[in-house]
C-alpha positions as CSV (number, residue, x, y, z in Angstrom):
1,M,168.8,124.4,9.9
2,D,170.6,127.6,10.8
3,N,174.0,128.5,10.5
4,D,174.9,128.6,14.0
5,V,173.7,124.7,14.8
6,T,175.8,124.0,11.7
7,E,178.6,124.7,13.4
8,I,177.6,123.0,16.8
9,K,177.6,119.6,15.0
10,Q,180.8,120.3,13.0
11,K,182.0,121.2,16.5
12,L,180.6,117.8,18.3
13,D,181.5,115.3,15.7
14,D,183.7,112.0,17.1
15,K,184.2,113.5,20.5
16,D,182.2,110.1,22.0
17,T,185.7,108.1,21.7
18,K,185.0,105.6,24.7
19,W,181.7,104.8,22.5
20,N,184.3,103.4,20.0
21,K,186.8,101.8,22.7
22,K,183.7,100.0,24.1
23,K,182.4,98.6,20.8
24,A,185.6,97.3,19.8
25,E,185.6,95.2,23.5
26,N,182.0,93.9,22.2
27,T,183.3,93.1,18.9
28,A,186.2,91.3,20.1
29,A,184.0,89.6,22.9
30,A,181.1,88.2,20.0
31,K,184.3,86.8,17.6
32,A,185.4,85.2,21.0
33,L,181.7,83.2,21.7
34,A,181.4,82.7,18.1
35,A,184.8,80.5,18.0
36,A,182.9,78.6,20.3
37,E,184.6,74.7,19.5
38,F,182.1,72.0,18.3
39,D,181.7,69.8,21.1
40,N,181.3,72.7,23.5
41,P,178.1,71.6,24.8
42,N,176.9,75.6,25.1
43,R,178.4,76.0,21.6
44,S,174.7,77.0,20.2
45,T,173.5,79.2,22.9
46,L,177.0,80.7,23.1
47,Q,176.4,81.9,19.2
48,K,173.3,83.1,20.2
49,W,174.9,85.5,22.6
50,S,177.8,86.4,19.4
51,S,175.0,87.2,17.5
52,R,172.6,89.6,20.2
53,L,176.3,91.1,21.3
54,E,176.7,91.7,17.7
55,E,173.8,94.0,16.9
56,C,173.9,95.5,20.3
57,S,174.9,99.3,19.9
58,A,175.1,99.0,16.3
59,W,173.9,102.5,15.9
60,L,173.6,105.5,18.6
61,L,171.7,108.2,18.4
62,F,172.4,110.9,20.0
63,A,171.3,114.6,20.5
64,E,172.7,117.8,20.4
65,Y,171.7,120.5,23.9
66,Q,172.1,123.8,24.6
67,N,171.9,125.7,27.9
68,L,169.5,128.4,27.6
69,S,171.6,130.7,30.5
70,T,175.3,130.0,29.3
71,A,175.1,128.9,25.9
72,E,177.2,125.6,26.8
73,L,176.7,122.9,24.9
74,R,176.3,118.9,25.5
75,R,175.6,116.1,23.5
76,K,174.2,113.0,25.2
77,L,172.8,109.5,24.0
78,K,168.8,110.2,23.7
79,N,168.3,106.5,22.3
80,A,170.0,102.9,21.3
81,S,169.5,99.3,21.3
82,F,171.5,97.2,23.6
83,C,171.4,93.1,24.2
84,R,171.7,93.0,27.6
85,V,173.9,89.6,27.3
86,R,176.0,89.6,30.6
87,G,179.6,90.0,29.6
88,C,179.0,92.6,27.3
89,P,181.6,95.6,27.7
90,L,179.0,98.1,26.1
91,C,176.3,96.9,28.8
92,A,178.3,96.7,31.4
93,W,179.9,99.8,30.5
94,R,176.6,101.5,31.0
95,Q,175.1,99.4,33.3
96,S,177.6,100.9,35.7
97,M,177.1,104.3,35.1
98,S,173.6,103.8,35.6
99,N,174.2,102.2,39.0
100,F,176.8,105.1,39.7
101,A,174.5,107.6,39.3
102,K,172.2,106.4,41.8
103,A,174.4,105.5,44.4
104,L,176.2,108.8,43.9
105,K,172.7,110.4,44.6
106,K,171.5,107.8,47.1
107,L,174.8,108.0,49.3
108,P,175.2,111.7,49.7
109,L,171.9,112.2,50.9
110,I,172.4,109.7,53.7
111,Q,175.5,111.5,54.8
112,E,173.5,114.4,54.5
113,Q,170.5,112.8,57.0
114,N,173.6,111.4,59.2
115,P,176.4,113.7,59.2
116,S,177.8,111.2,61.7
117,Y,177.7,108.2,59.9
118,E,180.9,106.7,58.0
119,F,181.6,105.0,54.9
120,L,183.7,101.9,54.5
121,F,185.6,100.0,51.5
122,L,186.0,96.4,52.0
123,T,187.0,93.5,49.6
124,L,187.0,90.3,50.4
125,T,188.7,87.3,48.7
126,V,189.8,83.7,48.2
127,K,192.0,81.4,46.4
128,N,191.6,81.2,43.0
129,C,190.1,78.5,41.1
130,S,189.4,77.2,38.1
131,V,186.6,78.7,35.6
132,Y,185.5,75.2,35.8
133,D,184.7,75.8,39.2
134,L,183.7,79.5,38.9
135,R,179.7,79.3,39.8
136,Q,180.1,76.7,42.2
137,E,183.0,79.0,44.3
138,I,180.7,82.1,43.5
139,Q,177.7,80.2,44.9
140,H,180.0,79.6,47.9
141,M,181.5,83.3,48.7
142,T,177.6,84.4,48.5
143,K,176.8,82.0,51.6
144,A,179.6,83.5,53.6
145,W,178.5,86.5,53.0
146,R,175.2,86.1,54.4
147,R,176.9,84.0,57.4
148,L,178.8,87.2,57.9
149,T,176.2,89.5,57.8
150,Q,174.5,87.2,60.5
151,R,177.4,87.7,63.1
152,K,176.9,90.2,66.2
153,E,179.5,92.3,65.4
154,F,178.4,93.1,61.8
155,R,174.9,94.7,63.3
156,V,177.4,97.9,63.7
157,V,177.0,98.1,59.2
158,K,173.5,99.8,59.1
159,G,173.6,99.4,55.4
160,F,176.1,97.7,52.7
161,I,176.4,97.4,48.5
162,R,178.4,93.9,47.3
163,T,179.5,93.6,44.0
164,T,181.3,90.7,42.5
165,E,184.4,91.5,40.2
166,I,186.2,88.4,38.5
167,T,189.7,88.6,37.2
168,R,192.0,85.8,35.4
169,N,195.0,85.3,36.5
170,S,197.4,85.6,33.4
171,K,200.0,83.3,34.7
172,T,197.9,80.5,36.1
173,G,194.9,81.2,33.9
174,T,192.5,80.5,37.0
175,A,189.8,82.5,37.7
176,H,189.4,85.2,41.1
177,P,186.5,86.2,41.9
178,H,186.3,88.8,45.0
179,F,183.7,90.9,46.5
180,H,184.2,95.1,46.8
181,C,182.3,96.5,49.4
182,I,180.8,99.8,50.3
183,L,179.8,99.7,54.1
184,V,177.8,102.6,55.8
185,V,178.7,102.3,60.1
186,P,177.5,105.0,62.8
187,G,179.4,107.8,64.1
188,G,182.1,106.8,66.5
189,Y,183.0,103.8,64.6
190,F,186.4,104.5,65.1
191,K,186.4,105.9,68.6
192,K,184.5,103.3,69.8
193,P,186.3,99.7,70.8
194,E,182.7,97.9,71.1
195,L,181.9,99.0,67.4
196,Y,185.2,99.0,65.9
197,I,186.2,95.8,64.1
198,K,190.3,95.6,63.3
199,Q,191.9,94.2,60.0
200,E,193.1,91.0,61.4
201,R,189.3,90.8,63.0
202,W,187.7,91.4,59.4
203,I,190.3,88.2,58.2
204,E,189.5,86.2,60.9
205,L,185.5,87.2,60.6
206,W,185.7,85.8,56.8
207,R,187.7,83.0,57.5
208,K,185.0,81.8,59.6
209,A,182.0,82.8,57.3
210,A,183.8,81.1,53.7
211,K,184.6,78.1,56.0
212,L,188.6,78.4,54.9
213,D,191.5,76.6,55.9
214,Y,193.7,79.6,55.4
215,D,193.9,83.6,56.2
216,P,192.2,84.8,53.0
217,S,193.1,88.5,51.9
218,V,190.8,91.1,53.3
219,N,191.4,94.7,53.1
220,I,189.2,97.1,55.0
221,K,189.9,101.3,54.8
222,R,187.7,103.7,55.7
223,I,186.1,106.1,52.7
224,K,186.9,110.2,53.2
225,K,183.6,112.1,52.8
226,T,185.6,114.2,49.9
227,D,186.2,111.0,48.2
228,L,183.1,109.2,48.8
229,S,182.6,109.0,45.0
230,K,185.7,107.5,44.4
231,G,185.0,104.6,46.7
232,I,181.8,104.4,44.2
233,V,183.4,104.0,41.3
234,E,185.8,101.2,42.8
235,T,182.4,99.2,44.0
236,L,180.6,99.4,41.3
237,K,183.2,98.7,38.7
238,Y,182.6,96.0,36.1
239,A,182.1,92.1,37.3
240,I,183.9,91.3,34.3
241,K,187.7,92.9,32.6
242,G,186.7,93.8,29.0
243,G,190.2,92.5,27.7
244,I,189.4,89.0,28.8
245,A,187.6,87.8,25.6
246,T,190.9,88.3,23.4
247,E,193.5,87.0,25.7
248,D,191.8,84.0,26.6
249,P,188.3,83.2,24.5
250,A,188.5,79.9,26.3
251,F,188.1,81.6,29.5
252,F,185.6,83.6,28.8
253,R,183.2,81.6,27.0
254,E,182.9,79.5,29.9
255,M,182.8,82.2,32.7
256,L,180.2,83.3,30.5
257,V,178.4,80.2,31.0
258,Q,179.5,79.8,34.7
259,I,177.6,82.9,35.9
260,Q,174.5,83.2,34.1
261,R,171.4,83.8,36.4
262,L,173.9,84.4,39.7
263,H,173.5,87.4,41.3
264,L,176.2,89.5,41.3
265,I,175.1,92.5,43.3
266,A,173.7,92.5,46.7
267,T,172.1,95.4,49.0
268,G,171.3,95.5,52.5
269,G,170.2,97.8,55.3
270,I,169.4,101.2,54.5
271,L,171.2,101.0,50.9
272,K,168.6,97.7,49.9
273,G,167.0,98.0,46.9
274,I,169.1,101.2,45.9
275,F,169.5,99.7,42.2
276,S,168.6,96.4,40.4
277,E,171.2,94.6,38.9
278,D,169.8,94.8,35.5
279,A,169.1,98.4,34.7
280,D,166.0,99.2,32.1
281,N,166.7,100.3,28.6
282,D,166.3,104.3,29.4
283,E,168.5,103.9,32.8
284,M,171.2,102.6,30.6
285,L,170.6,105.6,28.4
286,N,170.6,107.9,31.4
287,T,170.8,111.3,29.6
288,G,170.7,112.9,33.3
289,L,168.1,115.1,31.5
290,E,164.2,115.8,32.5
291,E,161.6,116.8,30.5
292,T,159.9,120.3,31.3
293,D,156.8,121.9,30.5
294,K,157.8,122.8,27.1
295,P,159.1,120.6,24.0
296,G,162.4,119.8,23.2
297,E,163.3,121.5,26.7
298,Y,165.1,119.8,29.7
299,T,166.9,120.4,32.9
300,D,169.1,118.7,34.6
301,E,170.7,117.9,38.4
302,N,171.3,121.6,39.2
303,G,167.9,123.0,37.5
304,D,169.6,124.5,34.4
305,V,167.4,124.5,31.3
306,W,168.7,123.2,28.2
307,R,167.1,123.2,24.7
308,E,167.5,120.4,22.5
309,L,168.8,121.4,19.2
310,E,169.3,118.5,17.0
311,E,169.6,114.8,16.9
312,I,172.5,112.9,15.1
313,L,172.9,109.3,14.2
314,F,175.6,107.1,14.8
315,R,176.2,103.8,12.6
316,W,179.3,101.1,14.0
317,K,181.5,101.1,10.9
318,G,184.7,100.2,9.7
319,G,185.9,100.0,13.3
320,E,184.2,103.2,14.4
321,Y,181.1,105.0,15.1
322,S,180.5,107.7,12.4
323,A,177.1,110.4,11.5
């Protein structure tokens, strides 16, 4: 290895602090699952999940790349082992990054092909529930969403992404499931009365679809075309907040049991199938680089060529990753 490469490694070591944060959250989640009560009927399953969480991303293989035109340096994750346990902060983060990349590629393309199309950000809620009723509540909301999409007024929506987020009320200890959605609507939506749906009407539509005896909190707003990436981030953020495992371990354990095998992401219309709910290992690595005909050289989304300089193996030790 020449001196230039040695200096590159020294400059790039210990720069990926987010990995340390997410692995620390992952470790806290593993401890919360391992601490399941002896009389918990799901104790065996929770402990199995805990063991998988502990092994998740115990090592990370990074590669150093150099731009052949600008000499810019980048370090990208090349390989890792993910546990794929729902509720794992590390896997949720990588899944979110994978989905964000796909949406960020697809939505601007739709915008380019249909310049007049508009994008809306819709949030649908219901009252909080006990964590022991969470599964039933999410299933009820999913059925309500289907009823909403079958309404005549919803036909104006050309495509949608709908994700489920679950938060915990720190005062009451209850669960708050809600939907975040990106809606694609045709040009003229805000100017044509026959197309435009007012906020009050969205509240009424959701109340009827969810068969509620109260007016739910519903938020609908326009996403500026220049802020499209912000709307994607808000919609595709993690389904579960990372701090719940330490705030209320018992709540966290029951929440994971409740949401198993539930579909927390849905797509439809021109956005149908934009991404799967469970990304594969390659998608979660998500380097953003593609191989060329020349060994060790890759191209990025801009067509720039990068050469791989070396690999660095990091292991999780003493509360941080170190090479």
